[in-house]
C-alpha angles and dihedrals in degrees: 000000000000124000124216129215092226132087096202140014120202113188139181116236114209110077089348099071096004119062091227138020108278100205088097089052088059092050096045090049088052090047090061089066092056101089110198092359102068098108093048091046093052092046090055089049091053089053088052092051092050091047090054098043092049093053093041090057091048091055090049093049095044095051105034090063096054137067108260136131122263090247092053090048092052091045089058091070094055097084091050094048091049093047093049093051090049090053091048091053095042092053094045096233092154100042122119098034124134130206089238092054092047092049089053092047089050092054088058094052111117110233130205114273113272098010094111092052096044098047091044091050091049093051092048089052091054101262113141111231121202128175115218112188144159088217117130100229130059091188094057093052092045090052092049096046105034109161094010103088144049095206140003119214112190145105121297137213121240115240130202127225091276092056097253124128117253096208093255121117129209100224122214105140120035110130141037089258090053090053091049091050093049092044092055090048092055106032121105112258122231118255113284118245109287094021121113115240127199107265113243095006119132109216099207133010124191127203123193141147109211145047091269087068098050099094092050091044092053092045095049123096084236117018123191133190113198124201134000106287104175098219090045092053092046089051092050089053096041094052094034092233115189111255140174121199111217111226129189111285097023110127135190111276113208092201093062131081113226099180114121094021121102111224109212118213136164099207146017088245089063090052091048091050090050097049108029119101113198117225 
C-alpha cells in the first residue's frame, strides 16, 4: 500500500473529479419531473446558459487586457455568479428534485480516469479527503463520490415537507474568495512554535481545474491544477503565475517548498505517481 506525504487533500468536484461540469445534470434531472413541459423547460435553460456564457466571456475579455491583480480579476466574476444563481432560483430550474433522485444521478456521473483509485488509496493510507465545490447539490456530489471523501463542503438545495426541492439554494461557496475562505477554515495548520512537525510532510494539498480554484491552489502547501481549462491557462499566462509541469518520473521532494507554485497535471494518475511512496 502506498504512503503519501500529505495529511489532507481538499479537492474541487466539477471537472476536477467529474469528467464534465454537472450543473446540466442537475437541470436535466429536474427536467424529467416536468411532464409535458420538458422541451420548453430545456429551451429556457439553454437561453440561461447562453446568457451566462456571453457575460462570462465579456468579463474575461475586459479584464485580461488590463493591468489588475489576480484577486481583482477573480472578484470581477462575483457579480455575474450571484446574478446567474438568482436567475436560476427565480426561474425554478432546480425545483422538484429529490435527494434520492440526485443521489442516483450522481452515481451516473462519469469521473476522471484514476480518481476513484487515487482517492480511495489516499484515504486508506490515512489522508483526509474533503470536497470543496461551488456545485448546488450535496446529494449529487455524495452520490458521485461515495466512499471517496470524509466531508463535502458545498451549497445545498432547499427541500419542502414532501422532500422535493423548492428551487432555492443555501449558498456557502460561490466565488474564488469563498473557496479560499473555506479552504483556510478546513486546511491543516502548520505545527505551532515549539512543536515537532513531521519532516517532509505537506499538511494540506488542493486540487482544482479552473480560475475559481486559483486562490486556494496558491494558498495550499501543495497546489495542483488538473487539465487544460482554456481560461485557466490564459490566466496563468496573463498574470505570470509560477507553475511547474509534472513530467513522468518526477517525484515529490521533501526538501522543497511547493507553496505558491501551481503544479500542472493532466490526470489523477500523474498526481498519484508524483506523491505516492511505495512501502
